[in-house]
N, C-alpha and C positions, 0 to 999 in steps of 0.2 A: 408328434413323432411321425415323420414321413415313412409310410409303408409302401413298399413295392411288392406286388404279387407276381411271381414268375410262374408261367404256365407253359410247359412244353406241349406241342400239339402235333399229332399225325392223324389225319382223318377225323377231325372233331367238329366239322361244320354244323352238325346237328346240335351240338352243345354250346358253341361259343356265344351266340346271341343271348341265350338264356343265362349263361354264366356271367357275361358282362353286366347284364341288367341286375342280377343278384348281388354282384360284388359292389357295383356303384350305388346300390341302395343301402349299403351298410353304413352305420353311424361312425365312420372312420374318416377323420379329416385328413386331407392330403393323400388319399389312397391313389396309387397308380397301378396299372396292369402292364406287364411286359410278356408278350407272347413270343415263344421261340418255335417256329414252324419248320418242319423237315420236308418242305416241298410236297405237302399233302396232295395226293391225287384228287381228293374230293374238293379242293379249292379252299381249304381252311385258311391258308396264308392270305389269299386275296380277300376272303371274308373278314379276317382279322384286320387287314388294312382299312377296309371300309368302316369297320367298327371304330378303329383308331381315329379316323377322320371325324366320325360322329362325336366322339368324346374328346376331340381336340388334343390338348397336351397331356391328358391323363392316361393315355395308352400308347404303347410303342410295340412294333413288331420287328423281330429279327428273323431273317430268312436264311436257311441253310440249303445246300444243293440236293440233299437226299436224306434218307433215314439213317442218321449217324449215331443214334443211341440216346437213352434218357440221361445218363450221367453227363455226357459232354454238352447236352442241351442245357442242363441246369447250370453247369459251370459257366457257360457263355452268358446265360441270363443273370447269374449271381454277380459276375464281374461287371456286367453292364449296369446293373442296379447300384452296385457300390460306386462306380464311376459317376453315376448320376446324383450321388449324394444321399441315397436311401439310408435311413437310420435303423430301419427294420425291414427284413425281407421274408416274405412268405413263399413257401413252395407248396403247390397243390396240383392234383390232377384236374383235367378239364371235364371229366365225365360225371360230376356231382357225387362221386364216391366220398369225397371230402365235403362236409357240410359248410357252405360259406358262412352261415350264421354263427359259427363258432370262432371265426377269425377275431372279433373284438375281444373275446375272452383270452385267446392265445396271446394277442398283443398286450393285454393288460398284465399277463404273467411275466412279461419282460421287465416289469418294475423290480422284480426280485430274482429273476433267473436269466440266463443267457440264451437258452433255447426252450421254446414251448412246443409240445408235441400233442397233436390230436391222437389219442390212444384208443385202440380197440380193446385193450386187455387190462386196463385198470378198472376198479369197481365203477359201474355205471356205463362202461363202454361195451360195444357189441358189434357183431358183423351181421350182414344181411340175413334176415330170417329165412329167406328162400334158398340160401346156400345149402348144397348137399353136405352130408356129414363128412365125406372125404375131403371136401374143400375147406371146411372149417378146421379139420384136423391138420391139414397141410399148412394152412396159414398160421395157426397157433404154434405148430412145431417149428416153423421157420424162425419165429422170434425166439422161442426157447432155445433152439440150436445155437443161434448167434449169441445169445446172452451167456450160455454155458461156456462156449469156447473163448469168447472175448472178455467175459467178466463185465459186460455192460450193465449199468444200473437202471435198465429200462424194461418195462413189461412189454412194450411194443417196439422191439429193436428194428423191425423192418418197415415201420410206418413212414409214409412219405408226405404227411401233412404236418408241416413245421413252420414256426416263425422264429427267425434268428435275429439276435442283435447284430448290427453291422460289424461290430468289433470281433465277434466270434467267427463270422464268415471270412473277414479280412485276414484272419490268422491261419486259414487253411493252406496247406502246402499243395496248391493246385496241380503242380507238375508231377506230384507223386501219386495222385489218385488215378487208379487204373480201372475200377469198376465202371461199366457203362450200361448195365441193366439195373434191375431192382436191387442188386447188391450194393449199388451206389449209396442207397439209403443207410445201409449198415456201415459202410466205410466212412461216410461223413460223420455219423453219430460216434463211431469208435475214435476217430481222430479228435473230435471235440472233447470226448471223455478223457483221452490221453493228455490233452492240452489243459485239462482242469476246468473246462467250462461246465456250467450247471444246467440241469434239465428240470422241467416240470411237465408232467403228463396230465392232460385233461381228457376226460372221457368223451368219445364220439360214437355215433352209430355209423358204421361203414356200410353204406348201401351199394349194391351192385349197380353198374351203369344202367341207365334207362334207355339211352340212345347210343348207337355206334357199336363197335366191336372191341372186345378186350385185347390188350397187347401181350398178355401173359402167355408164356410158352414153356415147354420142358427145358429148352436150351437156357432160358433165363433162370429157371429154378436151379439147374445144374451149375450155372456160373455162380449163383449166390452160395450154394452149398460148398463149393470148392474155394470160393473167394475168402471166406472167413479165416481159413487156415493161413492163406497168404497174408491177410491183414495182420493177424496175430504176430507173424514173424517180421513183416515189413516195418511195423510201427512199435516194435518192442522197446526201442530206446527213446521214443518220443516222450517228452516231458513238458510241463508248463514252462513258459519263458520266465526267467528270473527277473 
C-alpha cells in the first residue's frame, strides 16, 4: 500500500533532517514524504528541497507564498497525494510530537478501518510528562468539548496524527471546509464521521517539541471553540452516500 506522509512546515529547519531520517528508516514499502512549506523564514522550504533531492523520487515539496494556515496546507497536500496515486495518506506534525515509529501500526489498522488515529486519550496514551497541569487540562477539555457538541465517537477528537484510506479523503467536501487552524482536525474527523467512515484509535505518547517554537495561540484555541458549533450546523444534513 503506497503511503504518502503530508507534513506542513513553518520554521521547522531544526526538525526536518531528523524527521526525514526517522521516516525513511521505517519498515514501510513505498513510503513517500510531501512537505507543504509556507515560505518559512528559517529556510525550511529550501532545506526540504535539498532533502527531496537526496531522497530522489521519494519526497516532494510544495511551496506557498506565506503563512496561510494549517488547514489549507493539509488540503493542498492531501489533494496532491491523491493525484499522485497514494492509497493511504498520513498527516503529522514536523516537531516529533507525533512518534514516527507508530506509523506502521496506524497503517496496519487500515486493514479494518478507514481512518487510524494516534490518540493521547485512549488507554495507554498520554501527553508530555513535563506539561503543566493547566496545559494538560486545556488539551483534554478541547477533545471532550468537541466530542460532547458533535457526538464524535473519538477520545482524541482534536488529534492531528492520522492515517487515512485514500477513499475516505477523496470523499471530503473540500470546498466546504472552513477551519484553518487546529479546528481543522475536528472538522475533518466530524465530516468523516457524518459520512459513515470508521475510526480506530491507537495510543501514543504525545511529546512536547524538542526543537523550534510551538505554533499554538489563544486565537487558534478560540477559533476551535467557536468552530465546533458552526460545524454542527453546517454538516447537520451530511449523510453517507448511498
